C-alpha positions as CSV (number, residue, x, y, z in Angstrom):
1,M,-30.3,10.4,63.5
2,A,-31.7,12.6,60.6
3,L,-29.5,12.8,57.7
4,S,-28.5,16.4,56.6
5,E,-28.7,17.6,53.0
6,L,-24.7,17.3,52.9
7,H,-24.9,13.5,53.8
8,L,-27.5,12.9,51.3
9,A,-25.5,14.5,48.7
10,L,-22.4,12.5,49.6
11,I,-24.5,9.3,49.5
12,G,-25.8,10.2,46.2
13,A,-22.4,11.0,44.7
14,G,-20.9,7.8,45.9
15,T,-23.6,5.7,44.4
16,A,-23.2,7.4,41.0
17,G,-19.6,6.8,41.2
18,V,-20.0,3.1,41.7
19,L,-22.4,3.0,38.8
20,L,-20.0,4.8,36.7
21,V,-17.2,2.5,37.3
22,W,-19.3,-0.5,36.8
23,G,-20.7,0.8,33.5
24,Y,-17.2,1.6,32.2
25,N,-15.9,-2.1,33.0
26,V,-18.8,-3.4,31.1
27,W,-18.2,-1.2,28.2
28,Q,-14.5,-2.2,28.2
29,D,-15.4,-5.8,28.5
30,R,-17.7,-5.6,25.3
31,K,-15.1,-3.5,23.3
32,H,-12.5,-6.3,23.9
33,R,-14.7,-9.2,23.1
34,K,-15.9,-7.6,19.9
35,T,-12.2,-7.0,18.9
36,A,-11.4,-10.6,19.6
37,E,-14.5,-11.7,17.5
38,R,-13.5,-9.5,14.6
39,I,-9.8,-10.9,14.6
40,F,-10.8,-14.7,14.7
41,S,-13.7,-14.4,12.3
42,G,-11.3,-13.6,9.6
43,G,-12.0,-9.9,9.3
44,A,-9.4,-8.6,11.4
45,G,-6.1,-9.2,13.3
46,D,-4.8,-6.6,15.6
47,A,-1.6,-7.7,17.3
48,M,-0.3,-5.8,14.4
49,E,-1.9,-2.5,13.6
50,A,-3.4,-2.8,10.3
51,A,-4.5,-0.4,8.1
52,P,-6.6,0.5,5.1
53,A,-9.6,2.4,6.0
54,P,-12.8,0.9,4.3
55,A,-12.8,1.8,0.8
56,P,-14.7,4.9,0.0
57,E,-17.5,5.4,-2.2
58,L,-15.7,6.2,-5.5
59,A,-16.3,9.5,-7.1
60,P,-14.3,10.2,-10.2
61,D,-11.6,11.9,-8.3
62,A,-11.8,9.9,-5.0
63,E,-8.6,8.9,-3.4
64,R,-8.1,5.4,-1.8
65,Q,-7.2,5.5,1.9
66,E,-3.4,4.5,2.1
67,P,-2.5,2.0,4.8
68,T,-2.2,4.0,8.1
69,L,-0.7,3.1,11.4
70,G,-2.6,5.7,13.6
71,E,-4.3,4.7,17.0
72,G,-7.6,4.9,15.3
73,A,-6.7,2.0,13.2
74,V,-5.2,0.4,16.3
75,E,-8.3,0.6,18.3
76,D,-10.6,-0.5,15.5
77,G,-8.5,-3.4,14.4
78,I,-8.1,-4.3,10.7
79,S,-10.7,-3.0,8.3
80,S,-10.8,-3.4,4.8
81,A,-13.2,-3.0,2.0
82,P,-15.9,-5.7,1.1
83,E,-14.2,-8.6,-0.7
84,P,-15.0,-8.0,-4.5
85,A,-15.2,-11.1,-6.8
86,V,-11.9,-11.9,-8.6
87,E,-13.5,-11.1,-11.8
88,H,-13.6,-7.5,-11.1
89,V,-9.8,-7.3,-11.4
90,E,-9.7,-9.4,-14.5
91,S,-12.4,-7.3,-16.2
92,A,-10.0,-4.3,-15.8
93,A,-7.8,-6.0,-18.3
94,A,-9.9,-8.4,-20.2
95,R,-11.9,-6.3,-22.4
96,P,-10.1,-5.6,-25.7
97,T,-7.9,-2.3,-25.3
98,P,-4.8,-1.2,-27.1
99,T,-2.8,-2.4,-24.0
100,S,-3.5,-6.0,-24.4
101,D,-2.7,-5.8,-28.2
102,L,0.6,-4.2,-27.2
103,A,1.4,-6.9,-24.8
104,A,0.8,-9.6,-27.5
105,E,3.3,-8.1,-30.0
106,S,6.1,-7.3,-27.4
107,D,8.2,-10.0,-26.7
108,D,10.5,-7.9,-24.3
109,Q,8.2,-5.4,-22.7
110,P,10.3,-3.8,-20.0
111,S,9.6,-4.4,-16.3
112,G,8.1,-1.2,-14.9
113,G,6.7,-0.1,-18.2
114,I,3.4,-0.4,-19.5
115,D,1.1,-3.0,-17.9
116,D,-1.9,-4.7,-19.2
117,I,-3.7,-4.4,-15.9
118,A,-2.2,-1.4,-14.3
119,D,-2.3,0.9,-17.1
120,L,-4.5,2.2,-20.1
121,T,-2.4,2.4,-23.4
122,L,-2.9,4.3,-26.5
123,R,-1.0,4.0,-29.8
124,F,-0.3,6.0,-32.9
125,S,2.0,5.5,-35.7
126,A,3.3,7.6,-38.6
127,A,4.9,7.1,-42.0
128,A,8.0,8.8,-41.0
129,P,9.8,8.6,-37.8
130,I,8.7,11.0,-35.0
131,A,11.6,12.4,-33.0
132,A,11.4,11.7,-29.2
133,P,12.3,15.3,-28.3
134,I,9.2,16.4,-30.2
135,V,7.0,14.0,-28.5
136,Y,8.2,15.0,-25.1
137,S,8.0,18.7,-25.9
138,V,4.3,18.4,-26.8
139,Q,3.3,16.2,-24.0
140,R,4.7,18.6,-21.3
141,G,1.5,20.7,-21.9
142,W,-0.7,18.0,-20.3
143,A,1.2,15.2,-18.9
144,G,2.3,17.2,-15.7
145,D,-1.4,17.7,-14.8
146,I,-2.0,14.1,-14.5
147,S,-1.4,12.7,-10.9
148,K,-0.5,9.1,-12.2
149,P,2.7,7.9,-14.0
150,V,2.7,8.2,-17.8
151,S,5.1,6.0,-19.7
152,W,6.2,5.8,-23.3
153,L,7.3,2.9,-25.6
154,A,8.4,3.0,-29.2
155,R,9.8,1.0,-32.0
156,G,11.1,1.6,-35.5
157,G,8.1,0.5,-37.5
158,D,9.6,-2.8,-38.8
159,G,8.0,-5.2,-36.2
160,G,11.0,-4.8,-33.9
161,R,11.0,-4.7,-30.1
162,W,9.3,-2.1,-28.2
163,R,11.7,-0.1,-25.8
164,P,11.0,2.5,-23.2
165,I,11.5,6.1,-24.2
166,M,12.9,8.6,-21.6
167,A,13.0,12.4,-21.8
168,D,16.6,12.4,-22.9
169,D,16.0,10.1,-25.7
170,E,17.2,11.6,-29.2
171,G,16.1,8.9,-31.5
172,G,13.0,8.8,-33.9
173,Y,10.2,6.2,-34.1
174,R,7.4,5.4,-36.2
175,E,5.2,3.3,-33.7
176,W,4.6,4.9,-30.4
177,A,2.4,3.6,-27.3
178,V,1.7,5.8,-24.1
179,G,0.3,4.2,-21.0
180,V,-1.2,6.0,-18.0
181,Q,-1.5,4.1,-14.8
182,L,-5.1,3.5,-13.6
183,V,-4.7,2.9,-9.9
184,D,-2.3,3.5,-7.0
185,R,-2.9,3.8,-3.3
186,R,-4.3,7.3,-3.9
187,G,-7.1,5.8,-5.7
188,P,-8.3,5.3,-9.1
189,L,-7.5,7.8,-12.1
190,G,-10.1,10.5,-12.0
191,E,-12.3,10.7,-15.0
192,G,-11.2,14.4,-15.7
193,E,-7.7,13.2,-15.9
194,L,-8.6,10.3,-18.0
195,A,-10.3,12.5,-20.5
196,A,-7.2,14.9,-20.3
197,F,-5.0,11.9,-21.2
198,V,-6.9,10.9,-24.2
199,A,-7.3,14.4,-25.4
200,G,-3.5,15.2,-25.0
201,V,-2.5,12.0,-27.0
202,Q,-5.1,12.9,-29.7
203,A,-3.7,16.4,-29.9
204,L,0.0,15.0,-30.1
205,A,-1.0,12.6,-32.9
206,Q,-2.6,15.4,-34.8
207,Q,0.4,17.7,-34.5
208,T,2.9,15.1,-35.4
209,G,0.9,13.9,-38.5
210,A,0.3,10.4,-36.8
211,A,-2.6,8.0,-37.0
212,L,-4.1,7.1,-33.5
213,D,-5.6,3.6,-33.1
214,A,-9.2,3.2,-32.2
215,L,-9.9,4.7,-28.8
216,P,-11.4,2.7,-25.9
217,D,-14.8,3.6,-24.1
218,L,-13.8,6.1,-21.5
219,D,-16.8,5.2,-19.3
220,E,-15.7,1.4,-19.5
221,I,-12.2,2.3,-18.6
222,A,-13.2,4.5,-15.6
223,A,-15.5,1.7,-14.4
224,N,-12.6,-0.9,-14.8
225,A,-10.2,1.3,-12.8
226,N,-12.7,1.7,-10.0
227,A,-13.2,-2.1,-9.9
228,L,-9.5,-2.6,-9.8
229,D,-9.2,0.0,-7.1
230,Q,-11.7,-1.6,-5.0
231,F,-10.0,-5.0,-5.3
232,C,-6.6,-3.5,-4.2
233,A,-8.2,-1.7,-1.3
234,A,-9.6,-4.8,0.0
235,V,-6.2,-6.6,0.1
236,D,-4.1,-3.6,1.0
237,I,-3.2,-4.2,4.7
238,Q,0.1,-3.7,6.7
239,F,0.6,-5.5,9.8
240,V,2.6,-4.1,12.7
241,L,3.9,-5.3,15.9
242,H,5.8,-3.3,18.8
243,V,8.8,-4.0,21.1
244,V,8.7,-2.0,24.3
245,D,10.9,-2.1,27.4
246,A,9.7,-4.7,29.9
247,T,10.0,-2.1,32.7
248,G,8.4,0.8,31.0
249,G,11.8,2.6,30.3
250,T,13.4,3.5,26.9
251,F,15.8,1.9,24.6
252,A,19.2,3.7,23.8
253,G,19.6,4.5,20.3
254,T,23.3,3.5,20.4
255,K,22.2,-0.1,20.8
256,L,19.7,-0.2,18.1
257,R,21.9,0.0,14.8
258,G,24.0,-2.9,15.7
259,L,21.1,-5.0,16.8
260,A,19.2,-4.2,13.7
261,E,22.1,-5.1,11.5
262,A,22.7,-8.2,13.3
263,A,19.2,-9.2,12.6
264,G,19.7,-8.7,8.9
265,L,18.4,-5.0,8.5
266,A,20.0,-1.8,7.0
267,L,19.2,1.8,7.8
268,E,17.9,3.7,4.8
269,A,17.1,7.1,3.6
270,D,13.6,7.1,4.7
271,G,14.6,6.7,8.3
272,L,13.5,3.1,8.6
273,F,15.7,-0.1,9.0
274,H,14.6,-2.5,6.0
275,A,15.1,-6.2,5.5
276,R,15.3,-7.3,2.0
277,D,15.5,-10.5,0.0
278,E,18.3,-11.4,-2.5
279,A,16.7,-9.5,-5.3
280,G,16.3,-6.3,-3.1
281,G,12.7,-6.8,-2.6
282,E,11.3,-5.6,0.9
283,L,10.4,-8.1,3.4
284,F,9.8,-5.9,6.3
285,S,10.8,-2.5,8.0
286,L,11.6,-1.4,11.5
287,G,11.1,2.0,12.7
288,N,10.7,4.1,15.8
289,L,7.5,3.9,17.8
290,G,7.6,7.8,18.0
291,S,7.3,10.2,15.3
292,E,11.1,10.7,14.9
293,G,12.8,8.7,12.1
294,F,16.2,7.1,12.5
295,N,19.4,8.3,11.1
296,A,23.1,7.7,11.8
297,E,23.4,10.9,13.8
298,S,20.1,10.7,15.9
299,L,20.8,7.2,16.8
300,R,23.7,8.5,18.9
301,T,21.6,10.4,21.3
302,M,18.2,9.0,21.0
303,A,16.1,7.2,23.7
304,T,12.9,5.6,22.4
305,H,9.9,4.1,24.1
306,G,9.5,1.4,21.7
307,L,10.1,0.0,18.1
308,T,7.7,-0.8,15.4
309,F,8.0,-3.7,13.0
310,S,5.9,-3.3,9.8
311,L,5.1,-6.0,7.0
312,D,3.5,-4.3,4.1
313,V,1.5,-7.6,2.5
314,P,1.0,-6.5,-1.0
315,R,4.6,-5.5,-1.6
316,A,6.3,-8.7,-0.1
317,S,6.7,-11.5,-2.6
318,D,6.2,-14.3,0.0
319,G,4.3,-12.8,2.9
320,R,4.4,-15.8,5.2
321,A,8.2,-16.0,4.9
322,A,8.4,-12.2,5.5
323,F,6.3,-12.5,8.4
324,E,8.3,-15.3,10.0
325,K,11.6,-13.4,9.4
326,M,9.9,-10.3,11.0
327,L,8.8,-12.2,14.0
328,G,12.1,-13.7,14.5
329,A,13.8,-10.4,14.2
330,A,11.4,-8.8,16.7
331,R,12.1,-11.5,19.2
332,Q,15.8,-11.4,18.8
333,I,15.9,-7.7,19.3
334,A,13.4,-7.7,22.2
335,G,15.5,-10.3,24.0
336,A,18.8,-8.3,23.6
337,L,17.0,-5.2,24.8
338,N,15.0,-6.9,27.6
339,G,11.9,-5.8,25.7
340,V,8.6,-7.3,25.3
341,L,6.8,-8.1,22.0
342,V,3.3,-6.4,22.3
343,D,0.1,-5.8,20.3
344,A,-1.5,-2.4,19.6
345,Q,-2.9,-2.3,23.1
346,R,0.6,-3.0,24.7
347,A,-0.6,-6.3,25.7
348,P,1.9,-9.3,25.3
349,L,1.6,-10.9,22.0
350,A,-0.4,-14.2,22.2
351,D,0.4,-17.3,20.2
352,A,-3.2,-17.4,18.9
353,M,-2.9,-14.0,17.5
354,I,0.3,-14.7,15.9
355,A,-1.4,-17.8,14.1
356,A,-4.3,-15.5,13.1
357,I,-2.1,-12.9,11.4
358,R,-0.1,-15.6,9.7
359,A,-3.1,-17.1,8.2
360,K,-4.7,-13.7,7.2
361,T,-1.4,-12.8,5.4
362,V,-1.5,-16.1,3.4
363,E,-5.2,-15.6,2.5
364,L,-4.7,-11.9,1.3
365,Q,-1.8,-12.8,-0.9
366,Q,-3.7,-15.9,-2.6
367,R,-6.5,-13.5,-3.3
368,M,-4.1,-11.2,-5.0
369,R,-2.7,-14.0,-7.1
370,D,-6.2,-15.1,-7.9
371,G,-6.8,-11.7,-9.3
372,G,-3.7,-11.5,-11.4
373,I,-1.5,-9.6,-9.1
374,D,1.5,-11.3,-7.7
375,P,2.5,-10.0,-4.4
376,G,5.9,-8.1,-4.5
377,S,5.8,-8.1,-8.5
378,P,6.4,-5.0,-10.5
379,R,2.7,-4.7,-11.0
380,A,2.0,-5.0,-7.3
381,L,4.7,-2.4,-6.4
382,R,3.1,0.1,-8.9
383,L,-0.5,-0.5,-7.8
384,F,0.5,-0.4,-4.2
385,S,2.7,2.6,-4.3
């Protein structure tokens, strides 16, 4: 029987459909195989979404990508910048600068003040005390244009201890030190801001009749800041896991607060539950899988499709212990809600994946220590903020 044009068209469409389905299955198979290879080769781990984007080519005012938890990061797995040598971090502080000199002379340098790796510090002194209100009045003209924190220290000029100087200080001091943070999660301090900082301190010293110590080479400082930023970007990863309803339903918000508190977490103003150590340092956080944050009022009526547990590796002092606590809390809450622990693709979390993430956490934190940045320390909290 002769085939009509309609028959031929239907046969062709059917053949094309079969080929399309076959091609899609091959593509999916290759995609999942590549993801597994990235994870277990040590460059990735995606039961938990992770996040920094690859470090960008660093222009003077470039911004480092903050760890993200978006779907793009989920599909691509953990990505990080190429691993720089540890000496890159050391070089940011090893060359002589006023900062290292200050650290050597100060027996009680305040926590959260000027840091010999995180900051560039300039010093100036005068024969007579300079009133703190004058210093703050003059610096308002330029400090507000700098995107990184600026910190002030001073002492009486008799070799005493340095002390942090705040805006409401009424004292007068002969010796001053001012530091600007070089790096945070937005990237390194731009060359324009670096020049503005130095010019501002020079003008302040001139207006107050103070003598400014020798200035560092700004090109060298900018290079050190870029190297420090690249190192930080390479270890700046968050691991995230999810709890979803086993039947595809939702969790009632009325149950969540009690379960979270029973697992050792407390609801905070940022809309997340946080688990903290005895010193107040964050271990991990628990948030809504959706976009809405938690608060006491919304939990009374909320129904959510899932929960997200997050470990910020650089900011936890003991990443392995924090991960174990997070995993235990996630399992405890999942059991109470008839939920299941899943990875970014909503597949049940496998033991092999848990082991890979645990090992990666330990590796990243050791690299930080080798570079002079203790995880969870004041230095780390500033650089990874």
